[in-house]
VOLO-839027 format. One line per field, with one value per residue (C-alpha): y, z, x. Coordinates in Angstrom, 1 decimal, always signed. Layout:
! residues N
north = c(Y; ...)
up = c(Z; ...)
east = c(X; ...)
***
This chain:
! residues 352
north = c(-10.7; -8.1; -8.8; -8.4; -10.7; -13.4; -13.2; -13.5; -16.5; -18.1; -17.6; -19.2; -22.0; -22.6; -22.8; -25.4; -27.4; -27.3; -28.9; -31.6; -32.5; -32.6; -34.9; -37.1; -37.7; -36.5; -36.2; -33.6; -31.6; -30.9; -29.9; -27.7; -25.9; -25.4; -24.2; -21.7; -20.2; -20.3; -18.4; -15.7; -15.4; -15.1; -12.5; -10.6; -10.8; -9.5; -6.5; -5.9; -6.0; -4.0; -1.1; -1.0; -0.8; +1.7; +3.9; +6.6; +7.0; +8.4; +6.6; +5.6; +4.0; +2.3; +1.1; -0.2; -2.0; -3.6; -4.7; -6.2; -8.2; -9.0; -10.7; -13.2; -16.0; -15.6; -15.7; -19.0; -20.5; -19.9; -21.1; -24.3; -24.8; -24.4; -26.8; -29.3; -28.8; -27.2; -24.5; -23.9; -23.2; -21.0; -18.9; -18.5; -17.7; -14.6; -13.6; -14.2; -11.8; -9.2; -9.6; -10.0; -6.8; -4.7; -5.6; -7.2; -5.6; -2.2; -2.3; -3.1; -0.4; +2.2; +1.2; +1.4; +4.7; +6.3; +5.2; +6.8; +10.1; +12.8; +13.5; +9.9; +10.5; +8.8; +11.1; +10.3; +11.3; +10.8; +9.9; +6.3; +5.3; +6.8; +5.3; +1.9; +2.1; +2.8; -0.1; -2.5; -1.5; -2.1; -5.6; -6.2; -5.1; -7.9; -10.4; -9.3; -9.4; -12.9; -14.1; -12.9; -14.4; -17.8; -17.7; -17.2; -19.5; -17.1; -17.5; -15.6; -18.1; -20.6; -18.3; -17.6; -18.3; -16.1; -13.3; -13.7; -13.5; -10.3; -8.9; -9.8; -7.9; -4.9; -4.8; -5.1; -2.3; +0.0; -0.9; -0.1; +3.3; +4.0; +2.8; +4.9; +8.1; +7.3; +6.8; +10.0; +12.0; +10.6; +13.1; +13.3; +10.8; +11.3; +12.7; +9.9; +7.7; +7.4; +6.5; +4.0; +1.1; -2.5; -2.1; +0.2; -1.4; -3.4; -2.0; -1.9; -4.9; -7.0; -6.1; -7.3; -10.6; -11.1; -10.3; -12.9; -15.6; -15.0; -15.1; -18.4; -19.9; -18.7; -20.6; -23.9; -23.5; -22.7; -25.9; -28.0; -26.1; -26.9; -30.5; -30.9; -28.9; -31.5; -34.4; -31.9; -30.3; -33.8; -34.7; -31.5; -31.5; -28.0; -26.9; -25.9; -22.7; -21.7; -22.8; -20.6; -17.7; -17.4; -19.6; -19.2; -15.6; -14.6; -16.6; -15.2; -11.6; -11.3; -8.3; -6.2; -7.8; -6.7; -3.6; -1.7; -2.0; -1.3; +1.8; +3.2; +2.7; +4.8; +7.6; +7.0; +7.1; +7.7; +4.9; +2.5; +3.2; +3.0; -0.5; -1.9; -0.1; -0.9; -4.6; -4.5; -2.8; -5.1; -8.2; -7.0; -5.7; -7.2; -10.5; -11.9; -11.1; -12.1; -15.5; -15.9; -15.5; -17.8; -20.5; -21.0; -22.9; -25.5; -28.0; -26.1; -22.7; -19.7; -17.4; -14.4; -16.5; -16.6; -17.8; -15.2; -15.1; -14.0; -11.5; -10.0; -10.0; -8.2; -5.5; -5.0; -4.8; -2.2; +0.0; -0.3; +0.6; +3.6; +4.8; +4.6; +5.9; +8.0; +11.2; +10.7; +10.3; +7.3; +6.6; +3.5; +2.3; +2.4; +0.1; -2.2; -2.3; -3.5; -6.2; -7.3; -7.7; -9.9; -12.1; -12.5; -13.5; -16.0; -17.5; -18.0; -19.8; -22.0; -23.6; -23.8)
up = c(+90.0; +87.5; +84.4; +82.2; +84.4; +84.3; +80.5; +80.2; +82.6; +80.5; +77.3; +78.9; +80.1; +76.5; +75.3; +77.9; +76.9; +73.3; +74.5; +76.5; +73.5; +71.2; +73.5; +74.2; +70.4; +70.4; +67.1; +64.9; +64.1; +67.8; +68.3; +65.1; +66.3; +69.9; +68.7; +66.3; +69.2; +71.4; +68.7; +68.5; +72.2; +72.5; +69.8; +71.8; +75.0; +73.1; +72.0; +75.6; +76.9; +73.9; +74.3; +78.1; +77.2; +74.4; +75.8; +76.7; +73.1; +70.0; +67.5; +65.1; +67.7; +69.5; +66.2; +65.0; +68.2; +68.3; +64.7; +65.1; +68.2; +66.9; +63.9; +66.1; +65.8; +62.1; +62.0; +64.0; +61.9; +58.7; +60.1; +61.3; +58.1; +56.1; +58.4; +57.8; +54.0; +53.9; +51.3; +50.2; +53.8; +54.4; +51.3; +51.6; +55.3; +54.4; +51.6; +53.8; +56.4; +53.8; +52.4; +55.9; +57.2; +54.0; +53.1; +55.9; +59.0; +57.4; +56.0; +59.4; +61.1; +58.6; +59.2; +63.0; +62.7; +60.3; +62.3; +65.4; +63.7; +64.1; +60.3; +59.2; +57.9; +59.6; +59.4; +59.9; +58.9; +55.2; +55.5; +56.6; +54.0; +51.3; +52.6; +52.9; +49.3; +48.2; +50.2; +49.0; +45.4; +45.8; +47.1; +44.3; +41.7; +42.6; +42.7; +39.3; +37.6; +39.0; +38.1; +34.5; +34.2; +35.6; +33.2; +30.0; +31.2; +30.3; +31.5; +34.7; +35.7; +36.4; +39.2; +41.1; +44.5; +43.9; +42.6; +45.6; +48.1; +46.5; +46.4; +50.0; +51.1; +49.0; +50.6; +54.1; +53.5; +52.2; +55.1; +57.7; +56.1; +56.0; +59.6; +61.1; +59.4; +60.2; +63.9; +64.1; +62.7; +65.3; +66.8; +70.3; +71.6; +70.7; +73.2; +75.2; +75.2; +79.0; +79.0; +81.7; +79.8; +80.1; +77.3; +79.3; +82.6; +83.0; +84.7; +82.6; +84.3; +84.2; +80.5; +79.8; +81.6; +79.6; +76.3; +77.1; +78.2; +75.2; +72.8; +74.1; +74.2; +70.6; +69.5; +71.0; +70.0; +66.4; +66.3; +67.5; +65.1; +62.1; +63.2; +63.3; +60.2; +57.4; +58.9; +60.1; +56.6; +55.1; +57.6; +57.1; +53.3; +53.2; +50.7; +52.1; +50.1; +51.9; +55.3; +54.9; +53.2; +55.6; +58.7; +59.6; +58.5; +60.7; +63.7; +63.4; +63.0; +65.9; +67.2; +64.1; +64.0; +67.5; +68.2; +65.0; +65.1; +68.9; +68.6; +65.6; +67.6; +70.4; +68.0; +68.0; +64.2; +63.8; +66.2; +64.6; +61.1; +62.4; +63.8; +60.6; +58.0; +59.9; +59.9; +56.1; +55.5; +57.8; +56.2; +52.7; +53.1; +56.4; +57.3; +53.8; +52.8; +56.2; +55.8; +52.3; +53.9; +56.9; +54.4; +53.3; +56.4; +55.5; +52.7; +51.5; +50.1; +50.0; +47.0; +45.7; +42.8; +43.0; +40.8; +38.6; +40.8; +43.8; +41.9; +40.6; +44.1; +45.5; +42.8; +43.4; +47.2; +46.8; +44.5; +46.7; +49.9; +48.3; +46.6; +49.8; +52.4; +50.5; +51.1; +54.9; +54.9; +54.6; +54.9; +55.7; +52.1; +51.4; +54.3; +53.1; +49.7; +51.2; +53.2; +50.1; +48.1; +50.8; +50.9; +47.1; +47.4; +50.3; +48.2; +45.3; +47.6; +49.0; +45.5; +44.8)
east = c(+19.6; +18.6; +16.6; +19.7; +21.7; +19.0; +18.9; +22.7; +22.7; +19.9; +22.0; +25.1; +22.9; +21.6; +25.2; +25.9; +22.8; +24.1; +27.3; +25.5; +23.3; +26.4; +28.4; +25.4; +25.0; +21.4; +19.6; +21.6; +18.4; +18.0; +21.6; +21.4; +18.2; +19.4; +22.9; +21.2; +19.3; +22.4; +24.4; +21.7; +21.6; +25.4; +25.4; +22.9; +25.0; +28.0; +25.9; +24.8; +28.4; +29.8; +27.4; +28.3; +32.0; +31.5; +28.7; +31.3; +32.2; +30.5; +28.3; +31.1; +33.4; +30.5; +29.0; +32.3; +32.9; +29.5; +29.8; +33.3; +32.5; +29.0; +30.5; +32.5; +29.9; +29.9; +33.7; +33.8; +31.0; +32.9; +36.2; +34.7; +32.8; +36.1; +37.9; +35.1; +35.3; +31.8; +32.7; +29.1; +28.1; +31.2; +30.6; +26.9; +27.2; +29.4; +27.1; +24.0; +25.4; +25.9; +22.4; +20.8; +22.4; +22.2; +18.7; +16.7; +18.1; +18.7; +15.1; +13.6; +15.8; +14.6; +11.0; +11.4; +13.3; +10.8; +7.8; +9.4; +10.2; +7.5; +7.4; +7.9; +11.4; +14.5; +17.5; +21.1; +24.6; +25.4; +29.1; +28.8; +26.2; +28.4; +31.6; +29.9; +28.7; +32.3; +33.7; +31.0; +31.6; +35.3; +34.7; +32.2; +34.7; +37.0; +34.2; +32.8; +36.2; +37.0; +33.5; +33.8; +37.2; +35.8; +32.8; +35.0; +37.8; +40.6; +44.3; +43.6; +40.9; +43.7; +45.0; +41.9; +43.4; +46.4; +44.3; +41.9; +44.8; +46.2; +42.7; +42.1; +45.3; +44.2; +40.8; +42.2; +44.6; +41.8; +39.5; +42.3; +42.9; +39.1; +38.5; +41.3; +40.0; +36.4; +37.0; +39.1; +36.2; +33.7; +31.3; +29.9; +27.4; +23.8; +21.4; +19.7; +22.7; +22.5; +18.9; +19.4; +18.0; +19.2; +21.7; +24.0; +23.4; +26.7; +29.7; +32.9; +34.6; +31.4; +31.0; +34.6; +33.9; +30.7; +32.5; +35.2; +32.8; +30.5; +33.4; +34.6; +31.2; +30.5; +33.6; +32.5; +28.8; +29.9; +31.9; +28.9; +26.6; +28.7; +29.1; +25.4; +24.7; +25.3; +23.1; +20.5; +20.2; +19.8; +17.1; +15.1; +15.5; +16.9; +19.6; +23.0; +22.7; +19.5; +21.0; +24.0; +22.4; +19.4; +19.5; +23.2; +23.3; +20.4; +21.6; +25.2; +24.1; +21.6; +23.5; +22.6; +19.1; +18.3; +20.5; +19.9; +16.1; +15.9; +18.1; +16.2; +12.9; +14.4; +15.2; +19.0; +19.3; +23.0; +24.0; +21.5; +22.7; +26.3; +25.8; +24.2; +26.3; +29.6; +28.7; +28.1; +31.4; +33.3; +31.9; +32.7; +36.1; +37.4; +35.7; +35.5; +39.1; +40.4; +38.6; +40.2; +43.6; +42.7; +41.4; +45.0; +45.6; +42.8; +42.5; +39.4; +40.3; +37.9; +38.1; +36.1; +34.8; +31.0; +28.1; +26.4; +23.2; +25.2; +27.2; +23.9; +22.4; +25.5; +25.3; +21.6; +22.2; +24.9; +22.8; +19.7; +21.6; +23.3; +20.0; +18.0; +20.5; +23.0; +21.0; +20.8; +17.1; +14.7; +11.0; +9.0; +8.4; +12.1; +12.7; +10.0; +11.5; +14.8; +13.0; +11.0; +14.3; +15.7; +12.5; +12.8; +16.4; +15.7; +12.9; +15.2; +17.7; +15.0; +14.7; +18.4)
***
């Protein structure tokens, strides 16, 4: 068995162990921790299979595919959280994914890419960073307007769910228009795409099987993770806001955590930025609005109404991402600045 095959088998085994612990009614903290590692591993296996499927395409298509399938664990976590009435966890998990990818992962990716570049400057195409800024600002516009309405208590504040549903449909429509145009404009693959490393080692059929198995396993593990979350958080003395914003977000976005940084370190700047930036765009204008619509099927409804501190953090994140990546170049200290911003935000959530 190859090294990649051994790792994939170990990840599947970890998912099975999570199920055994869940049905054996083991201490919730143990289930919570093991499930968190299993989710991260499943996200990694999805990234391996996705790159094998998409290696024949350009950076845009491959990056979009990796980001879409890489967000599966996050999607399942939020859906199960909503079904369990855990609105705080559901909302902060979505926001945590935005902050983790837009600040922490992008920052580490820039650091890795800039350190690899001969002149210390990571260079990439400018279109995706600029498009991501536009999409993120569109999502923030809805959030800011609803937040202001909620704070002043005007007539519109009594129709938050209706406004959120209409806003979700609008965001999804804009995202669909953008995605089709972006994929059509995709360029050729970067040099070195066939480097023969482990990430492109799976055959097409095997990669499809891994994607299917990982997706199914992610659904089950997410359910067990959410079931153990509430008692585990109480035992550990951690706030649900910190759990959703940091722990769940990092576990559910292991694809971007691993893939973006690894690709940047290999000098594949366009593909690295594509994976991370596509994930940010998808979460803001696809995953979030899609979950708003999906929540209509549950007793707990998700809306775009957020507390002022989250609105402020989203605005800062959008500005920082655009300022640092909008010109198609980034250096180490800019990546460090993004990481530092995330650390400050995570620290704030620890005390919430």
